[in-house]
C-alpha positions as CSV (number, residue, x, y, z in Angstrom):
1,X,5.3,16.2,1.5
2,X,3.6,14.9,4.6
3,X,0.3,13.2,5.4
4,X,-2.7,14.6,3.5
5,X,-5.5,16.3,5.4
6,X,-7.8,13.4,4.8
7,X,-5.5,10.8,6.5
8,X,-6.9,8.8,9.4
9,X,-3.9,7.6,11.4
10,X,-3.0,7.1,15.0
11,X,0.2,8.5,16.4
12,X,1.7,5.0,16.3
13,X,0.7,4.7,12.6
14,X,2.1,8.1,11.8
15,X,5.4,7.1,13.4
16,X,5.4,3.9,11.2
17,X,4.8,6.0,8.1
18,X,7.6,8.4,9.0
19,X,10.0,5.4,9.5
20,X,8.9,4.0,6.1
21,X,9.5,7.4,4.4
22,X,12.9,7.8,6.1
23,X,13.9,4.3,5.0
24,X,12.9,5.0,1.4
25,X,14.8,8.3,1.5
26,X,18.0,6.6,2.8
27,X,17.8,3.9,0.2
28,X,17.2,6.5,-2.6
29,X,20.3,8.3,-1.4
30,X,22.4,5.1,-1.2
31,X,21.2,4.0,-4.6
32,X,21.7,7.5,-6.0
33,X,18.3,7.6,-7.7
34,X,17.3,10.7,-9.5
35,X,15.4,13.3,-7.4
36,X,12.2,12.8,-9.4
37,X,12.3,9.0,-8.6
38,X,13.1,9.7,-5.0
39,X,10.1,12.0,-4.8
40,X,7.8,9.2,-6.2
41,X,9.1,6.8,-3.5
42,X,8.5,9.3,-0.7
43,X,5.0,10.2,-2.0
44,X,4.0,6.6,-1.9
45,X,5.5,6.2,1.5
46,X,3.4,9.1,2.9
47,X,0.2,7.9,1.3
48,X,0.4,4.1,1.7
49,X,-1.2,3.9,5.2
50,X,-3.0,7.2,5.2
51,X,-6.3,5.4,5.8
52,X,-5.0,2.4,7.8
53,X,-6.8,3.5,11.0
54,X,-10.1,4.5,9.3
55,X,-13.1,2.3,10.2
56,X,-13.1,0.3,7.0
57,X,-13.9,-3.2,8.3
58,X,-11.5,-4.9,5.8
59,X,-7.8,-4.7,6.8
60,X,-6.8,-4.8,3.1
61,X,-9.1,-1.9,2.0
62,X,-6.9,0.9,3.2
63,X,-4.5,0.7,0.2
64,X,-7.0,0.8,-2.6
65,X,-9.0,3.5,-0.8
66,X,-5.9,5.6,-0.2
67,X,-4.9,5.2,-3.8
68,X,-8.4,6.3,-5.0
69,X,-8.4,9.3,-2.6
70,X,-4.9,10.3,-3.8
71,X,-6.0,10.1,-7.4
72,X,-9.0,12.3,-6.5
73,X,-6.6,14.8,-5.0
74,X,-4.5,15.0,-8.2
75,X,-2.0,12.1,-8.0
76,X,-1.6,11.0,-11.6
77,X,1.5,8.8,-11.4
78,X,0.2,5.2,-12.1
79,X,3.3,3.7,-10.4
80,X,2.7,5.6,-7.2
81,X,-1.0,4.8,-7.2
82,X,-0.3,1.1,-7.8
83,X,2.3,1.1,-5.0
84,X,-0.2,2.5,-2.6
85,X,-3.1,0.2,-3.8
86,X,-1.2,-3.1,-3.6
87,X,1.4,-2.4,-0.9
88,X,0.0,-5.1,1.4
89,X,-0.3,-7.9,-1.2
90,X,2.2,-7.3,-4.0
91,X,1.6,-6.6,-7.6
92,X,3.3,-8.1,-10.7
93,X,2.9,-4.8,-12.6
94,X,4.9,-2.7,-10.2
95,X,7.7,-0.4,-11.2
96,X,10.5,0.5,-8.8
97,X,8.2,2.6,-6.5
98,X,5.9,-0.3,-5.7
99,X,8.8,-2.7,-5.0
100,X,10.6,-0.1,-2.8
101,X,7.4,0.7,-0.8
102,X,6.7,-3.1,-0.3
103,X,10.3,-3.5,1.0
104,X,10.2,-0.4,3.3
105,X,6.8,-1.3,4.7
106,X,8.1,-4.7,5.6
107,X,11.6,-3.8,6.8
108,X,11.0,-0.5,8.6
109,X,13.1,-0.6,11.8
110,X,10.3,-0.8,14.4
111,X,8.6,-3.9,13.0
112,X,8.4,-6.3,15.9
113,X,10.9,-9.1,15.3
114,X,9.8,-12.7,15.1
115,X,11.9,-15.8,14.4
116,X,11.2,-15.2,10.7
117,X,12.1,-11.5,10.8
118,X,14.9,-11.2,13.3
119,X,17.3,-10.3,10.5
120,X,15.2,-7.4,9.2
121,X,18.0,-4.9,9.9
122,X,20.4,-6.9,7.8
123,X,17.9,-7.3,5.0
124,X,17.3,-3.5,5.0
125,X,21.0,-2.8,4.8
126,X,21.3,-5.1,1.7
127,X,18.5,-3.4,-0.3
128,X,20.6,-0.8,-2.0
129,X,22.9,-3.4,-3.5
130,X,20.8,-6.5,-3.6
131,X,17.2,-5.2,-4.1
132,X,16.0,-8.1,-6.2
133,X,17.3,-10.8,-3.9
134,X,15.9,-9.1,-0.8
135,X,12.6,-8.5,-2.5
136,X,12.2,-12.2,-3.3
137,X,13.1,-13.1,0.3
138,X,10.7,-10.6,1.8
139,X,7.9,-11.7,-0.5
140,X,8.6,-15.4,0.3
141,X,8.4,-14.7,4.0
142,X,5.2,-12.7,3.7
143,X,3.6,-15.4,1.6
144,X,4.7,-18.1,4.1
145,X,3.2,-16.1,6.9
146,X,-0.1,-15.8,4.9
147,X,-0.2,-19.5,4.3
148,X,0.6,-20.3,8.0
149,X,-2.2,-18.0,9.0
150,X,-4.7,-19.8,6.7
151,X,-5.3,-16.8,4.5
152,X,-6.2,-17.2,0.9
153,X,-3.5,-15.9,-1.4
154,X,-4.9,-13.0,-3.5
155,X,-4.4,-13.5,-7.3
156,X,-2.2,-10.4,-7.3
157,X,0.1,-12.0,-4.7
158,X,0.5,-15.1,-6.7
159,X,1.2,-13.2,-9.9
160,X,3.7,-11.0,-8.0
161,X,5.6,-14.0,-6.7
162,X,5.6,-15.6,-10.1
163,X,7.0,-12.4,-11.6
164,X,9.8,-12.4,-9.1
165,X,10.9,-16.0,-9.5
166,X,10.2,-16.0,-13.3
167,X,13.0,-13.4,-13.7
168,X,15.5,-15.2,-11.5
């Protein structure tokens, strides 16, 4: 699989998508997931930012619109569609594909490091053996960033966080 014909991405965005897909593939291999599950992760990786550079006006609209377009093109896997739809904000109803995409999008190697993200390479290495712990840490950091930025927390983000800590 690769980007769909309807994708609107810059060369930089395409490179990001390719790094996300490569990270998902390496984790799938390390975790020895079944080929069908690996395929789900990779499909979500290719599609998650397919409309990120489209002139949408709302920086959060690209996920829901890419999910809708993928469904129109025949994607029927609800987990893949939910992964694409909510990859920027989190979703309590995710199965493994959503959680893995959220992690890969956050931890892909070329993300610019900040004081809060300087240890991204170490977190990415821990994912195959400590997925739940790393997922909580990544979600916590992303929520803290949203709060520092003065953003309103979407209901889905709050429910996602509560689902993570409620199962601790």
